[in-house]
N, C-alpha and C positions, 0 to 999 in steps of 0.2 A: 560748504555751500558757497557758491559764487553768484553774484548778482550782476546782471548786465547793466553797466553804468549808463548806457544810452536809454534805458527804460527803468529809472529808479522807482522803487516802491518799498513799503514797510513789510518786513517779515516778522511774524509773531513767533516767539520762542518761549517755551516753558523754562522755568529756572533750571531744570535738569538738562535741557537741551543747551542752554547757555553755558552751563558748567562743563559740558562735554565738547564744546567747540575746540578745535585744535589751536586756533588763535583767537582769543577772546577780544572782541571790540572794546573800545573805551566805554565804560558803563557810566551813564549820567543819571543820577537820582534827581528827579524833577519835583520832589516834594519841597516844602518850605524848609529853611535851614534848621529850625527847631526840631522838626521831625527827623531830619538827616542826622543831627547831632545826637539824638536819642539812640539811634541804631541805624546802621546802613551796611550794605554789602561791602566786604573788604575791597579796597582799591577803587571804589566808586567815587566819583566827584559829584559835587552838588551844583546844580543850576536849575532853579525853580521854573516851573511852567510859566508863571507871569513874566519872569525875566526873559525867557525864550520868546514869548509872544511880543513883548515890548521891543526886544532886540531885533526882531524881524520887521518891525514897523519903521518906515523911513523917517518918522518924526523923532524917535528916540535913538536910533542906531548911530554910532556904535558904542556910545558910552555906557549903555545899560548892560552890555555883555562883558564878562571878565576877559582880560587879556589872553589867558590860556585858551579860551574858546575862540577868540578872534584869530589866534595863531594856528589853529588846527588846519591841516591841509584838507581840501575838499574830498580827497579820496580816503580819509580816515574813516574806518568802520566805526559806527556808534551803536550803542544799545541804550535804551531808556527804561527806567523802572520808577514806579510810584507806589502808593500804598495798596491800591486795589485794582490797578490797571484801568482807571478812568481818565487820569491825567496823561499817562504815558503815551497812549495812541495819538492824542492831540499834539504832544511835543514831537513825536516821531514824524507825523505828517509835516509839521513846520520845518523840521530838519531836512526832510527830503526837498521841500520847496526852497530851502536855503542853499541847495546844491550838493548835499551829502547823498551820494547814490546808494550807500550801504547802511541801512538803518534797521535795527531790530527793536521790537517791543517785547518786553518781558511780561508774559501773560500771568495774571494772578497777583502781580505786584509783590510787595514786601510781605503781605499776609500769606501768600502762597510760599514764599521763601521761608518764613518762620514756621509754617505748618510742616514743611518738609525738614525742619530742624537744621537748615544750613547755617553755618557760622555767620555772625555779623560782627561789625566793629562798633564799639561805643567810644565816644569822645568824652 
């Protein structure tokens, strides 16, 4: 799937569709760090929705966002996941506003991931 970078928007993907992408985007888990540490998708990185929202605000930027995020090239494809797909669509829209043209929202969130019995990492 290719997205026109001149007209960025969020694409919804199920966990199965995400796993079948030929080149998976960087997966950002937008839950709180405690939730992430309890269980998360392998190779997912954690950046909570509140940090994303604050980081996009001119008052807090850039110190709220971690260096790895600030260093991402704007053409980096991103996917976002949360617990139930209530926080991730908000984060996805913010990432598009921030200039990332290729953003995916994982529908159903971690609950759907677990229901499908996909593997997760525990720290």
